[in-house]
Backbone as a chain_set.jsonl record, in Angstrom:
{"seq": "MVKKLTKHGNSLALVIDRPILDLLKIDSETALDVSTDGKQLIIAPSRPDDRRKKFDAAQEWAHRRYGKAFRKLAE", "coords": {"N": [[-63.348, -60.013, -1.974], [-61.214, -61.0, -0.095], [-59.783, -58.865, 2.882], [-56.728, -58.691, 4.957], [-56.594, -55.812, 8.242], [-52.931, -54.597, 8.48], [-50.691, -53.536, 10.732], [-49.793, -50.067, 12.029], [-48.098, -48.755, 13.136], [-49.68, -47.541, 16.204], [-51.933, -48.019, 15.278], [-54.486, -49.577, 12.68], [-53.918, -50.479, 9.057], [-55.572, -50.67, 5.929], [-54.818, -51.898, 3.43], [-55.523, -51.254, 0.164], [-55.907, -52.579, -3.421], [-53.99, -51.87, -6.312], [-55.727, -52.222, -8.858], [-57.728, -51.532, -7.661], [-57.828, -48.612, -6.688], [-56.842, -47.875, -9.046], [-59.512, -47.858, -10.855], [-61.2, -46.68, -9.396], [-59.635, -43.721, -9.483], [-58.394, -42.817, -7.597], [-55.868, -41.664, -5.439], [-52.742, -41.0, -3.374], [-53.674, -38.095, -2.761], [-55.795, -38.215, -2.933], [-59.175, -36.897, -1.369], [-60.987, -38.522, 1.097], [-64.075, -40.466, 1.735], [-65.335, -41.447, 5.004], [-67.139, -44.057, 5.965], [-70.05, -45.666, 8.104], [-73.047, -47.537, 7.823], [-73.446, -49.044, 9.811], [-73.58, -51.373, 9.845], [-71.467, -52.154, 7.706], [-68.562, -51.025, 6.559], [-67.91, -48.187, 4.777], [-65.795, -46.747, 1.539], [-64.896, -43.823, 0.283], [-64.433, -41.88, -2.625], [-63.998, -38.316, -1.964], [-66.459, -36.457, -2.423], [-66.579, -33.214, -3.386], [-69.527, -31.307, -2.159], [-72.746, -29.35, -3.545], [-72.991, -26.791, -1.891], [-70.077, -26.151, -0.753], [-69.131, -26.361, -2.957], [-70.029, -23.697, -4.153], [-69.023, -21.627, -2.221], [-66.607, -22.152, -2.559], [-66.384, -20.945, -5.229], [-67.567, -18.633, -4.569], [-65.546, -17.634, -2.86], [-63.308, -17.351, -4.79], [-63.839, -15.302, -6.161], [-63.971, -13.305, -4.673], [-61.47, -13.108, -3.918], [-59.888, -12.184, -6.455], [-61.717, -9.852, -6.983], [-61.252, -8.452, -4.525], [-58.171, -8.708, -3.625], [-56.153, -6.996, -3.37], [-56.443, -5.276, -1.479], [-57.265, -7.288, 0.672], [-54.866, -8.142, 1.284], [-53.041, -5.933, 1.705], [-54.558, -5.305, 4.474], [-53.442, -7.446, 5.698], [-51.139, -6.812, 5.779]], "CA": [[-62.043, -59.878, -1.91], [-60.831, -60.766, 1.111], [-58.506, -58.093, 2.899], [-56.991, -58.275, 6.63], [-55.939, -55.081, 8.278], [-52.118, -54.377, 8.661], [-50.714, -52.691, 11.588], [-49.078, -49.432, 11.079], [-47.519, -47.809, 14.477], [-50.738, -47.811, 17.442], [-53.304, -47.967, 14.075], [-54.822, -50.269, 12.127], [-54.502, -49.553, 7.926], [-56.685, -51.264, 5.307], [-54.397, -51.258, 1.671], [-55.898, -51.09, -0.945], [-55.004, -52.893, -4.275], [-53.682, -50.309, -7.326], [-56.458, -52.159, -9.921], [-59.136, -51.081, -7.831], [-57.263, -47.561, -6.921], [-56.808, -47.102, -10.673], [-60.678, -48.355, -11.103], [-61.793, -45.113, -8.994], [-58.829, -42.727, -9.596], [-57.304, -42.239, -6.542], [-54.159, -41.634, -5.365], [-52.527, -40.735, -2.309], [-53.743, -37.038, -2.617], [-57.557, -38.286, -2.45], [-59.426, -37.162, 0.197], [-61.927, -39.768, 0.96], [-65.267, -40.393, 3.055], [-65.414, -43.287, 6.051], [-68.275, -44.07, 6.671], [-70.405, -47.158, 7.976], [-74.284, -48.075, 7.635], [-73.629, -49.748, 11.277], [-72.88, -53.216, 9.508], [-70.62, -52.065, 6.952], [-67.615, -49.896, 6.497], [-67.928, -47.568, 3.071], [-65.127, -45.673, 1.658], [-65.973, -43.505, -1.553], [-63.918, -40.821, -2.838], [-65.112, -37.698, -1.369], [-66.802, -35.242, -3.275], [-67.41, -31.564, -3.419], [-71.164, -31.077, -1.89], [-72.976, -28.034, -4.122], [-72.817, -25.581, -0.544], [-68.841, -25.978, -0.618], [-68.349, -25.091, -4.758], [-70.516, -22.097, -4.377], [-68.033, -20.688, -0.308], [-65.18, -21.676, -2.786], [-66.349, -19.792, -6.449], [-67.411, -16.776, -4.083], [-64.24, -17.187, -2.509], [-62.26, -17.126, -5.132], [-64.271, -14.291, -6.661], [-63.909, -12.05, -3.328], [-59.743, -13.144, -3.484], [-60.09, -11.553, -7.431], [-61.299, -8.561, -6.96], [-60.388, -7.67, -3.142], [-57.318, -9.472, -2.978], [-55.19, -6.219, -3.223], [-57.213, -5.293, -0.38], [-57.198, -7.787, 1.445], [-52.856, -7.863, 1.329], [-52.593, -4.776, 2.589], [-54.756, -5.386, 5.668], [-52.486, -8.538, 6.486], [-49.719, -6.237, 6.708]], "C": [[-61.682, -59.907, -0.654], [-60.025, -59.558, 1.969], [-58.123, -58.649, 4.74], [-56.316, -56.975, 6.41], [-54.162, -55.251, 8.839], [-51.89, -53.524, 9.998], [-49.746, -51.729, 11.109], [-49.129, -48.527, 12.803], [-48.597, -48.547, 15.647], [-51.931, -48.101, 16.343], [-53.365, -49.29, 13.325], [-54.904, -50.118, 10.277], [-54.955, -50.773, 7.01], [-55.506, -51.392, 4.147], [-55.193, -51.85, 1.137], [-55.024, -51.342, -2.302], [-55.139, -52.198, -5.45], [-54.973, -50.799, -8.246], [-57.403, -51.262, -8.76], [-58.526, -49.079, -7.665], [-57.083, -46.76, -7.862], [-58.115, -47.16, -11.142], [-61.438, -46.24, -10.716], [-60.693, -43.884, -8.713], [-58.465, -42.331, -8.031], [-56.067, -42.689, -6.2], [-54.204, -41.174, -3.847], [-52.869, -38.967, -1.776], [-55.288, -37.141, -2.491], [-58.05, -38.198, -1.142], [-61.032, -38.443, 0.455], [-63.02, -39.747, 2.393], [-64.774, -41.457, 3.611], [-66.067, -42.94, 5.968], [-68.973, -45.398, 7.158], [-72.339, -46.883, 7.844], [-74.943, -48.773, 9.284], [-73.471, -51.472, 11.369], [-71.14, -53.574, 8.489], [-69.699, -51.09, 7.045], [-67.704, -49.288, 5.033], [-66.946, -46.542, 3.097], [-65.251, -45.734, 0.25], [-64.695, -42.55, -1.522], [-64.705, -39.811, -2.387], [-65.183, -36.691, -2.56], [-67.817, -34.127, -3.281], [-68.503, -31.719, -2.824], [-71.53, -29.667, -3.112], [-72.89, -27.263, -3.339], [-71.279, -25.365, -1.464], [-68.523, -25.515, -2.446], [-68.896, -23.838, -4.736], [-69.563, -21.152, -3.301], [-66.959, -21.198, -1.897], [-65.328, -20.99, -4.476], [-66.943, -18.277, -6.012], [-66.094, -16.509, -3.244], [-63.092, -16.172, -3.621], [-62.458, -15.445, -5.959], [-63.794, -12.961, -5.697], [-61.918, -11.922, -3.766], [-59.715, -11.939, -5.014], [-60.415, -10.223, -7.444], [-61.014, -7.376, -6.005], [-59.267, -8.054, -2.625], [-55.984, -8.479, -2.74], [-55.47, -5.571, -1.185], [-56.892, -5.866, 0.7], [-55.461, -7.956, 2.218], [-52.484, -7.06, 2.166], [-53.75, -4.47, 4.001], [-54.321, -6.299, 6.74], [-51.587, -7.92, 6.869], [-49.922, -5.447, 8.328]], "O": [[-61.793, -58.87, 0.0], [-59.226, -59.228, 1.093], [-58.992, -58.918, 5.57], [-55.721, -56.637, 5.387], [-54.048, -56.119, 9.705], [-52.831, -52.829, 10.382], [-48.972, -51.987, 10.187], [-50.041, -47.897, 13.339], [-48.499, -49.727, 15.983], [-52.984, -48.473, 16.861], [-52.395, -50.048, 13.332], [-55.975, -49.622, 9.929], [-54.663, -51.896, 7.422], [-55.265, -50.191, 4.023], [-55.633, -52.935, 1.519], [-53.948, -50.793, -2.538], [-56.273, -51.845, -5.773], [-55.577, -49.786, -8.597], [-57.78, -50.171, -9.186], [-58.871, -48.323, -8.573], [-57.089, -45.529, -7.876], [-58.185, -46.402, -12.11], [-61.837, -45.256, -11.338], [-60.899, -43.129, -7.763], [-58.338, -41.148, -7.717], [-55.412, -43.685, -6.507], [-55.228, -40.996, -3.188], [-52.462, -38.549, -0.692], [-55.951, -36.231, -1.993], [-57.758, -38.857, -0.144], [-61.819, -38.902, -0.373], [-62.888, -39.278, 3.523], [-64.018, -42.278, 3.092], [-66.236, -41.725, 5.857], [-68.495, -46.393, 6.613], [-72.671, -45.7, 7.781], [-76.073, -48.941, 9.744], [-73.338, -52.331, 12.24], [-70.27, -54.446, 8.479], [-70.067, -50.129, 7.719], [-67.534, -50.086, 4.111], [-66.857, -45.678, 3.969], [-65.479, -46.605, -0.589], [-64.005, -42.462, -0.507], [-65.918, -39.998, -2.293], [-64.325, -36.278, -3.34], [-69.042, -34.018, -3.227], [-68.655, -32.932, -2.971], [-70.561, -29.022, -3.513], [-72.519, -26.296, -4.003], [-71.191, -24.699, -2.496], [-67.865, -24.588, -2.918], [-68.302, -22.897, -5.263], [-69.4, -19.967, -3.594], [-66.495, -20.153, -2.356], [-64.285, -20.52, -4.93], [-66.9, -17.215, -6.633], [-65.663, -15.382, -2.998], [-62.472, -15.115, -3.512], [-61.555, -14.66, -6.25], [-63.355, -11.879, -6.087], [-61.283, -10.872, -3.862], [-59.514, -10.768, -4.69], [-59.596, -9.395, -7.843], [-60.739, -6.189, -6.185], [-59.064, -7.918, -1.419], [-54.982, -8.867, -2.139], [-54.79, -5.56, -0.159], [-56.339, -5.289, 1.636], [-55.117, -7.881, 3.398], [-51.785, -7.255, 3.16], [-53.703, -3.346, 4.499], [-54.514, -6.261, 7.955], [-51.057, -8.101, 7.966], [-48.935, -5.057, 8.952]]}, "num_chains": 1, "name": "protein.A"}
């Protein structure tokens, strides 16, 4: 599939067709990783890495355990 970039303000945009979005389960809220290998543009749904998952779990635990204290400190 050959695509052209479209002007979007002072930038250029790549319009991704609905069948591709549906196949990859991407919507307007999906974070995307944009990278290159020097020859190709690579766009993929962002996946939280293991370190981020551990951080999120620890943060959730701390808020469950110490949420009241956090709220008091914030006042």
